N, C-alpha and C positions, 0 to 999 in steps of 0.2 A: 461289273465287267462289262467292258467295251463289247460290241458284236463282232467287230473285226480284230482277230488277234493278231497281235505282233510277232517276227518270226525275227531273230538274230543269229548271226553267225559267230562260233566261237572257234579258234582255232585249236586245231587238234592234230598228233600226231598219228601220220598215215599207219594202217595197218596194213600189212601186206598180205592178209588172210582175209582181208575183206573187200568187197567190188565197190569200186568207185563210181557214184551215178554221173551219167553225163549228160549234159543240158547244152541242147542246141541253141545258139544264138538268137535266132528268129521266134524260139519259143520262149524267150526269158520273159518279155513283157505280158505273155499271156498268163504265166503263173503266178497266182499271188504269194504263193509258198515261199518264195525265193527271194522279196522285196526286202532289202536290206533297210533296216532302220537306222537313222542317226541320232546317236547318243546326245541329248540335250547336256549342255554345259551347267553346273550347280551356280545359282545365282548369289548364294550366301544368305539368303533370307528364309524366313518362314515361309510354309507352303500358303497361308492366307495372304500374305504380303506380295507376294509372287506377279500376281495380277493388278497390282496398283498401276495407274496411268501413268506416271513420272518414270518407273522403274522399265516399263514395256516399253517407253517411247524413247529411254536411252539404251536398251538392248537392239530396238531397229535400229539407231541411228548408229550404233558402233558396227552393227553387221554391214550398213550402208557405208559407212567410213572404209572399211575394211576392203568391201568390194571396189572401191574408187569413185563412189559417188562423195560428193561435196555435201554437207552438212553443216548446218548453220549453229546448233547449240547440240551437243549429246551429253550433259550433264544432267543429274539430277539438282533440281534447284534447291538451293539452301539458303537461309536467312543471311542477310548483307551486314554485315558488322562495318561501321563507322568510326572514324576516330571522333574524341570528344576534346572539344577545345579547353583550354586551363582553367577559363574565366567559367566558362559554363559548368566545369566540375566543382569549382569554388563555391558556385552558387547552389548547386546541389548538395554539396559536402563542406559546409562550412568550417576552415580549420580553426577560427579565432576562438570558438565556442569549445573548450573543452570538456572532459568527463567530469560531473556535479554529481559528489554521492549524495545521495538522499537519504535522510534519517531513518526513512519507513522502511529501508533493509533490514533483513533479518542478519543479525550479528552473532558469529560464533567465533567463540575464543576459547576453545578446547585443544588441546596438544594431540591430543590422541584423535583420529580420523571419525567422522558419526558413523560411518557403517562398519568400523570396526568394534563400536561400542554398544551396537545393538545386540539383542539376544534371539537366538535362532526360533524360540519359544514366543507367541502373540497370545496375551490374556485375552479370553473370550467375556461376553457379559455375563457368564457365571462366575468366572475368576475376578470380575469388578466386585460383583455382589459380594462375594465372601470377601473381599478387601476392604468394602466399606464399613464392615463390622470391626476392623482391627487397623488401628493407628500405630501400630510399633511398626509397620512394614510400608514401605512405597511400592509400586507396579514394578519399577525395574530391577530390584532386589527381589521380589517375588519371581519374575521370568528367570534372572540367573539362577536361581534355586532350583526351578523348575526345571531348566534346561540340563543341570550339573545330576540331579536325579534319573532322567532320561537317558543319560548318555551313559552314565554307570550303571542301568538295568537293560543292556541290550538282550543278555541271555538269562539271566536272573535277577529278581528283585534285591534291591539293595538293604540290609539290613539298616536298622536305626543306629546302630551305633557306628558303622561305618558311613553311614549319612553324616552324623555329627563330626566325623574326622575329617570328611572330605570337603565340610561347609565351617571350617573351625573359625573363621572370619566371621560368622553369625553367632547369636545367641543361641544355646541350645534350645530354650523354650521357643524361640522362634523357629528353629529348624525343625521341631518336632510337629508344631502346628501345621506347617505348610506339608511335611511329609504324610502326614494324617490324612490331610486334604487331595494331596498327589496320590496317595494309595486309592483312596474312595473314588477316585475319578479316574482313575486307569481301570479299577474293577468295573464300574460301571459303563465305561468305554467298551470293556470286554464283552461285557453282559447283551448289551447293545447290539440290535441288527445291523444298525445303520454305520457302526464301527466294528467290522471284524478284527481288526488289529488293534490289541490293547495300547499301541504307543500311541502318545499324544505328540510326537514331532513326527512331520512329514519326512519321510525316507525312501528315497530312489535304491530299491533293488538292484545291485549290479553282479550280485555274486551268488552261488548256490550254496548253502551249508553242506560240510563235508558228510553228514549223515543222509543227506538227499542227492549227494552227488552219484553220478552213473557215469559209466564208459559211452555208454549209447546215448546219441546228442538226442533223438528222436523221443526220447522219454522225459525230455525235459519241456513240460507244458504250463509253469506257472507262470501267467499272464503279468505278475507283478515285476518281474525281472526285465527292467528296462535296459541293462548294457548285457550283452551274455561275451561269455568270451570265447575268443577264436579258436578254431579248432586247430590243432596241430598237426594238419594233413597238408603233405604236399602236392599243388594242384599240377598235376602232369597230363600228357596227353598218351594215349595209348600205345604209341610207337617207346614212348619212353619209360613205360615202366619196367621193361627188360635192365635198362641202365639204372633205372633207382634201385633197383634191388641187387644188382651186380655191386654196385656203390654202397648199400648198406652193407652188404658182404663182408666189402673191403673195411668198411670201419671196424667191425665186428672183430674180425682178423687183426686189426691193426691193435685193438684195444687188448685182445689176449694175449698177443706178443708182447705188448708193454707190461702186461701184467706178470708175465713168466720172467722177463728180462730183469725187469726191477723190482 
C-alpha cells in the first residue's frame, strides 16, 4: 500500500437530516483529505505492458495534441509493409515448377476413413506376447474383440454365450480364447493396486450412478467425475426471491386448474 491514501468523491443524494460540512475556499489547498483524484483512462493493455516506452510516448503525445501542442508523431511504431514486384515474386515462388508426386509418400486407398477404422483399445506388450503364440488372429481383430467385450461389460461381466452371439462374425473357439484372456486380465487389473478400476478401456466419468445420486450437491466427492451435471437452480438476487416464489405459486395454481378443467 502507498503511504499517501487517495480520496475520491462519490455522488450521493442529499439527506435533510444530516449536516453538510462547509469547506472554506482558502483552506481547500491545505487539507489533503479533499484532493480530487483524476481517474486514469484504461489503455486496453495488460498491466505489465502499460509501462512500455512506445505506449507511454504515444499517450503523452496524444495528451499534448489534445492540449494544442504540435507533435510530430504520436503512434506506436509498427513494421512497414512494402509491395513486392511481380518478377521478384516469381523468382521466389516459381510458377513453372508444378507439384511433383513423390513415390516415397504413404498411399492409403481405403474407402473407410483411417480414424474410424481404429479401435479404442490399444494392445500393450502383454497382449503382443500373448498374440505371438496364436497365429489365427491378428492384432486388429484382437483389439476389436476386447473393445466389444469392454463396452458390453459396463455393469456386469458379459457371459460367454452372449459374447459368442455378440461376436458371431468370428470363430467361436477364437472368441472363447480371447474371452478367457480378457477375463483373466480384467481380474488381474482389479486386484492390482495400480489399477483400482477393473475396466481396461479409459473412460471419462460424466455422470453419477442412480444408486449414489443425492439431492445434496455437497455430498458429491468423487474426484473421477470430470463433467458434473448443472444444478437446476435459478440464480437470482435477494430482491427477486419474492418474485420467484410468487411465479412458482402461479405456475402451480395454473397446473392445478388445468388438471381440474381437463
